[in-house]
C-alpha positions as CSV (number, residue, x, y, z in Angstrom):
1,X,-11.2,-50.7,-28.6
2,X,-11.3,-51.8,-32.2
3,X,-10.1,-55.3,-33.2
4,X,-6.9,-55.6,-35.3
5,X,-8.8,-56.7,-38.4
6,X,-10.9,-53.5,-38.3
7,X,-7.8,-51.3,-37.9
8,X,-6.2,-53.0,-40.9
9,X,-9.3,-52.4,-42.9
10,X,-9.4,-48.7,-41.9
11,X,-5.7,-48.3,-42.8
12,X,-6.3,-49.9,-46.2
13,X,-9.2,-47.5,-46.9
14,X,-7.1,-44.5,-45.8
15,X,-4.2,-45.5,-48.0
16,X,-6.6,-45.8,-50.9
17,X,-8.3,-42.5,-50.3
18,X,-5.4,-40.2,-49.4
19,X,-3.6,-40.2,-52.8
20,X,-6.9,-39.5,-54.6
21,X,-7.7,-36.5,-52.4
22,X,-6.8,-33.1,-53.8
23,X,-6.9,-31.6,-50.3
24,X,-6.7,-33.3,-46.9
25,X,-7.6,-31.1,-44.0
26,X,-6.6,-32.0,-40.5
27,X,-9.3,-31.0,-38.1
28,X,-10.2,-31.6,-34.5
29,X,-13.8,-31.9,-33.3
30,X,-13.2,-32.9,-29.7
31,X,-10.5,-32.0,-27.2
32,X,-9.9,-33.2,-23.7
33,X,-12.0,-31.4,-21.2
34,X,-14.2,-29.7,-23.8
35,X,-17.5,-30.6,-25.2
36,X,-17.1,-31.8,-28.8
37,X,-19.4,-31.7,-31.8
38,X,-22.8,-33.3,-31.2
39,X,-24.0,-36.2,-33.4
40,X,-26.4,-33.8,-35.2
41,X,-23.5,-31.3,-35.9
42,X,-21.3,-34.2,-37.2
43,X,-24.2,-35.4,-39.4
44,X,-24.7,-31.9,-40.8
45,X,-21.0,-31.6,-41.5
46,X,-20.8,-35.0,-43.2
47,X,-23.9,-34.1,-45.3
48,X,-22.4,-30.8,-46.4
49,X,-19.2,-32.4,-47.4
50,X,-20.9,-35.3,-49.2
51,X,-22.6,-32.8,-51.4
52,X,-19.2,-31.5,-52.5
53,X,-17.6,-34.9,-53.2
54,X,-15.7,-34.8,-49.9
55,X,-15.8,-36.8,-46.7
56,X,-14.9,-36.7,-43.1
57,X,-12.7,-39.7,-42.1
58,X,-12.2,-40.3,-38.4
59,X,-9.7,-42.9,-37.2
60,X,-6.8,-43.3,-34.8
61,X,-3.8,-41.1,-35.0
62,X,-1.5,-44.1,-35.3
63,X,-3.3,-45.3,-38.4
64,X,-3.2,-41.8,-39.9
65,X,0.5,-41.6,-39.2
66,X,1.2,-45.0,-40.8
67,X,-0.8,-44.1,-43.9
68,X,1.0,-40.7,-44.3
69,X,4.5,-42.2,-43.8
70,X,3.8,-44.8,-46.5
71,X,2.8,-42.0,-48.9
72,X,6.0,-40.1,-48.0
73,X,4.2,-37.3,-46.2
74,X,5.8,-36.1,-43.0
75,X,3.1,-34.6,-40.8
76,X,3.2,-34.6,-37.0
77,X,-0.2,-36.1,-36.3
78,X,0.7,-36.9,-32.6
79,X,1.4,-33.2,-32.0
80,X,-2.2,-32.4,-32.9
81,X,-4.3,-32.1,-29.7
82,X,-7.6,-33.9,-29.4
83,X,-9.4,-36.3,-31.8
84,X,-8.2,-35.9,-35.3
85,X,-10.5,-36.0,-38.3
86,X,-9.4,-35.9,-41.9
87,X,-11.5,-34.1,-44.5
88,X,-10.7,-35.6,-47.9
89,X,-11.8,-33.3,-50.8
90,X,-11.8,-34.7,-54.3
91,X,-13.1,-31.8,-56.4
92,X,-13.0,-28.1,-55.8
93,X,-10.5,-27.6,-53.0
94,X,-11.5,-23.9,-52.4
95,X,-15.1,-24.8,-52.1
96,X,-14.3,-27.5,-49.5
97,X,-12.1,-25.2,-47.5
98,X,-14.7,-22.4,-47.7
99,X,-17.5,-24.8,-46.5
100,X,-15.3,-26.1,-43.6
101,X,-14.5,-22.6,-42.6
102,X,-18.1,-21.4,-42.6
103,X,-19.1,-24.5,-40.6
104,X,-16.4,-23.8,-38.0
105,X,-17.6,-20.2,-37.6
106,X,-21.0,-21.6,-36.5
107,X,-19.5,-24.5,-34.5
108,X,-16.5,-23.1,-32.6
109,X,-15.5,-26.6,-31.5
110,X,-14.2,-27.5,-35.0
111,X,-10.6,-26.4,-35.3
112,X,-8.0,-26.8,-38.0
113,X,-4.3,-28.0,-37.8
114,X,-3.5,-27.5,-41.5
115,X,-3.9,-29.3,-44.8
116,X,-2.1,-31.5,-47.3
117,X,-2.4,-29.6,-50.6
118,X,-0.4,-30.0,-53.8
119,X,2.0,-32.5,-52.3
120,X,2.9,-30.3,-49.3
121,X,1.7,-29.5,-45.8
122,X,0.0,-26.1,-45.5
123,X,-0.1,-24.6,-42.0
124,X,-3.3,-23.6,-40.2
125,X,-2.8,-20.0,-41.2
126,X,-2.3,-20.9,-44.9
127,X,-5.4,-23.0,-44.9
128,X,-7.5,-20.3,-43.2
129,X,-6.2,-17.8,-45.8
130,X,-7.3,-20.0,-48.6
131,X,-10.6,-20.7,-47.0
132,X,-11.3,-16.9,-46.6
133,X,-10.5,-16.1,-50.2
134,X,-13.5,-14.8,-52.3
135,X,-15.1,-17.4,-54.6
136,X,-14.0,-17.8,-58.2
137,X,-17.2,-16.0,-59.4
138,X,-16.5,-13.0,-57.2
139,X,-12.9,-12.8,-58.4
140,X,-14.0,-13.0,-62.0
141,X,-16.6,-10.3,-61.4
142,X,-14.0,-8.0,-59.9
143,X,-11.6,-8.7,-62.8
144,X,-14.4,-7.8,-65.3
145,X,-15.2,-4.7,-63.4
146,X,-11.5,-3.6,-63.4
147,X,-11.3,-4.3,-67.1
148,X,-14.5,-2.5,-67.9
149,X,-13.8,0.7,-65.8
150,X,-11.1,2.2,-68.1
151,X,-13.2,1.5,-71.3
152,X,-16.3,3.1,-69.8
153,X,-14.3,6.0,-68.6
154,X,-12.9,6.6,-72.0
155,X,-16.4,6.3,-73.5
156,X,-17.6,9.0,-71.2
157,X,-14.7,11.3,-72.0
158,X,-15.2,10.9,-75.7
159,X,-18.9,11.5,-75.3
160,X,-18.2,14.8,-73.5
161,X,-15.7,15.9,-76.1
162,X,-18.2,15.2,-78.8
163,X,-20.9,17.2,-77.0
164,X,-18.5,20.2,-76.6
165,X,-17.5,20.1,-80.3
166,X,-21.2,19.8,-81.3
167,X,-22.0,22.9,-79.1
168,X,-19.2,25.0,-80.6
169,X,-20.1,24.0,-84.2
170,X,-23.6,25.4,-83.8
Protein backbone atom coordinates (compact mmCIF):
# COMPACT_ATOMS: atom_id res chain seq x y z
CA UNK A 1 0.00 0.00 0.00
CA UNK A 2 1.35 3.42 -0.94
CA UNK A 3 1.73 6.11 1.69
CA UNK A 4 -0.54 9.15 1.51
CA UNK A 5 2.33 11.44 0.48
CA UNK A 6 3.12 9.23 -2.54
CA UNK A 7 -0.54 9.18 -3.56
CA UNK A 8 -0.68 12.99 -3.35
CA UNK A 9 2.43 13.22 -5.54
CA UNK A 10 0.94 10.84 -8.13
CA UNK A 11 -2.31 12.82 -8.15
CA UNK A 12 -0.39 16.04 -8.70
CA UNK A 13 1.57 14.49 -11.60
CA UNK A 14 -1.62 13.16 -13.16
CA UNK A 15 -3.39 16.52 -12.87
CA UNK A 16 -0.42 18.17 -14.59
CA UNK A 17 -0.17 15.63 -17.41
CA UNK A 18 -3.86 15.08 -18.27
CA UNK A 19 -4.61 18.57 -19.67
CA UNK A 20 -1.47 18.48 -21.85
CA UNK A 21 -2.35 15.11 -23.33
CA UNK A 22 -3.96 15.18 -26.80
CA UNK A 23 -5.31 11.67 -26.25
CA UNK A 24 -5.73 9.66 -23.07
CA UNK A 25 -6.39 5.98 -23.66
CA UNK A 26 -7.86 3.87 -20.86
CA UNK A 27 -6.36 0.38 -20.94
CA UNK A 28 -6.17 -2.70 -18.78
CA UNK A 29 -3.12 -4.90 -18.68
CA UNK A 30 -4.22 -7.24 -15.89
CA UNK A 31 -7.61 -8.63 -14.86
CA UNK A 32 -8.57 -10.74 -11.88
CA UNK A 33 -7.95 -14.42 -12.54
CA UNK A 34 -5.93 -13.78 -15.72
CA UNK A 35 -2.24 -13.55 -16.35
CA UNK A 36 -1.29 -9.93 -17.06
CA UNK A 37 1.46 -8.41 -19.16
CA UNK A 38 4.93 -9.53 -18.15
CA UNK A 39 7.60 -7.06 -17.05
CA UNK A 40 9.32 -7.49 -20.43
CA UNK A 41 6.07 -6.76 -22.30
CA UNK A 42 5.39 -3.67 -20.14
CA UNK A 43 8.94 -2.45 -20.80
CA UNK A 44 8.48 -3.00 -24.54
CA UNK A 45 5.21 -1.04 -24.49
CA UNK A 46 6.72 1.81 -22.49
CA UNK A 47 9.72 1.98 -24.84
CA UNK A 48 7.47 2.07 -27.92
CA UNK A 49 5.33 4.82 -26.40
CA UNK A 50 8.32 6.86 -25.25
CA UNK A 51 9.59 6.95 -28.85
CA UNK A 52 6.30 8.62 -29.81
CA UNK A 53 6.26 11.20 -26.99
CA UNK A 54 3.64 9.22 -25.07
CA UNK A 55 3.71 7.40 -21.77
CA UNK A 56 1.93 4.71 -19.80
CA UNK A 57 0.74 6.01 -16.43
CA UNK A 58 -0.40 3.40 -13.90
CA UNK A 59 -2.04 4.44 -10.64
CA UNK A 60 -5.07 3.70 -8.49
CA UNK A 61 -8.56 4.15 -9.92
CA UNK A 62 -9.44 6.52 -7.07
CA UNK A 63 -6.61 8.89 -8.06
CA UNK A 64 -7.58 8.74 -11.73
CA UNK A 65 -11.19 9.50 -10.79
CA UNK A 66 -10.17 12.49 -8.63
CA UNK A 67 -7.98 13.94 -11.39
CA UNK A 68 -10.69 13.49 -14.03
CA UNK A 69 -13.39 15.09 -11.86
CA UNK A 70 -11.18 18.07 -11.17
CA UNK A 71 -10.70 18.50 -14.95
CA UNK A 72 -14.50 18.22 -15.47
CA UNK A 73 -14.30 14.87 -17.28
CA UNK A 74 -16.96 12.37 -16.29
CA UNK A 75 -15.57 8.90 -16.95
CA UNK A 76 -16.67 5.82 -15.00
CA UNK A 77 -13.24 4.54 -14.00
CA UNK A 78 -14.66 2.20 -11.37
CA UNK A 79 -16.74 0.44 -14.05
CA UNK A 80 -13.52 -0.59 -15.80
CA UNK A 81 -12.56 -4.13 -14.87
CA UNK A 82 -8.99 -4.90 -13.78
CA UNK A 83 -5.96 -2.69 -13.36
CA UNK A 84 -6.32 0.55 -15.27
CA UNK A 85 -3.46 2.21 -17.10
CA UNK A 86 -3.60 5.53 -18.89
CA UNK A 87 -1.67 6.09 -22.09
CA UNK A 88 -1.05 9.82 -22.40
CA UNK A 89 -0.20 10.84 -25.97
CA UNK A 90 1.21 14.30 -26.59
CA UNK A 91 1.90 14.31 -30.33
CA UNK A 92 0.28 12.33 -33.15
CA UNK A 93 -2.87 10.77 -31.67
CA UNK A 94 -3.38 8.46 -34.65
CA UNK A 95 0.15 7.09 -34.44
CA UNK A 96 -0.23 6.45 -30.71
CA UNK A 97 -3.58 4.69 -31.17
CA UNK A 98 -2.20 2.65 -34.08
CA UNK A 99 0.88 1.59 -32.06
CA UNK A 100 -1.28 0.57 -29.09
CA UNK A 101 -3.60 -1.42 -31.33
CA UNK A 102 -0.68 -3.22 -33.00
CA UNK A 103 0.80 -4.02 -29.58
CA UNK A 104 -2.56 -5.37 -28.38
CA UNK A 105 -2.81 -7.69 -31.39
CA UNK A 106 0.48 -9.31 -30.33
CA UNK A 107 -0.34 -9.19 -26.61
CA UNK A 108 -3.98 -10.20 -26.17
CA UNK A 109 -3.94 -9.24 -22.47
CA UNK A 110 -3.90 -5.51 -23.28
CA UNK A 111 -7.51 -4.35 -23.64
CA UNK A 112 -9.07 -0.93 -24.17
CA UNK A 113 -11.97 0.82 -22.46
CA UNK A 114 -12.00 3.98 -24.55
CA UNK A 115 -10.19 7.29 -24.76
CA UNK A 116 -10.45 10.96 -23.93
CA UNK A 117 -10.02 12.77 -27.23
CA UNK A 118 -10.90 16.35 -28.16
CA UNK A 119 -12.57 17.07 -24.80
CA UNK A 120 -14.89 14.06 -24.92
CA UNK A 121 -14.93 10.38 -24.08
CA UNK A 122 -14.65 8.04 -27.08
CA UNK A 123 -15.97 4.51 -26.64
CA UNK A 124 -13.83 1.43 -27.11
CA UNK A 125 -15.36 0.91 -30.57
CA UNK A 126 -14.61 4.50 -31.59
CA UNK A 127 -11.03 4.19 -30.40
CA UNK A 128 -10.53 0.90 -32.26
CA UNK A 129 -11.98 2.44 -35.42
CA UNK A 130 -9.50 5.32 -35.16
CA UNK A 131 -6.63 2.91 -34.44
CA UNK A 132 -7.41 0.81 -37.53
CA UNK A 133 -7.55 3.76 -39.92
CA UNK A 134 -4.85 3.79 -42.60
CA UNK A 135 -1.90 6.07 -41.95
CA UNK A 136 -1.81 9.64 -43.19
CA UNK A 137 0.70 8.71 -45.91
CA UNK A 138 -1.53 5.88 -47.15
CA UNK A 139 -4.57 8.16 -47.28
CA UNK A 140 -2.60 10.82 -49.19
CA UNK A 141 -1.34 8.20 -51.67
CA UNK A 142 -4.92 7.01 -52.25
CA UNK A 143 -6.11 10.57 -52.76
CA UNK A 144 -3.31 11.24 -55.24
CA UNK A 145 -4.16 8.04 -57.11
CA UNK A 146 -7.84 9.01 -57.29
CA UNK A 147 -6.93 12.47 -58.58
CA UNK A 148 -4.41 11.09 -61.09
CA UNK A 149 -6.71 8.42 -62.57
CA UNK A 150 -9.12 10.73 -64.50
CA UNK A 151 -6.23 12.77 -65.92
CA UNK A 152 -4.28 9.70 -67.06
CA UNK A 153 -7.48 8.23 -68.55
CA UNK A 154 -8.09 11.45 -70.49
CA UNK A 155 -4.49 11.41 -71.74
CA UNK A 156 -4.90 7.84 -73.03
CA UNK A 157 -8.17 8.68 -74.82
CA UNK A 158 -6.64 11.79 -76.46
CA UNK A 159 -3.60 9.75 -77.51
CA UNK A 160 -5.84 7.13 -79.18
CA UNK A 161 -7.86 9.83 -80.93
CA UNK A 162 -4.67 11.41 -82.22
CA UNK A 163 -3.43 8.03 -83.50
CA UNK A 164 -6.70 7.40 -85.36
CA UNK A 165 -6.69 10.86 -86.92
CA UNK A 166 -3.04 10.38 -87.90
CA UNK A 167 -3.91 7.00 -89.50
CA UNK A 168 -6.84 8.43 -91.50
CA UNK A 169 -4.82 11.41 -92.70
CA UNK A 170 -2.17 9.17 -94.32
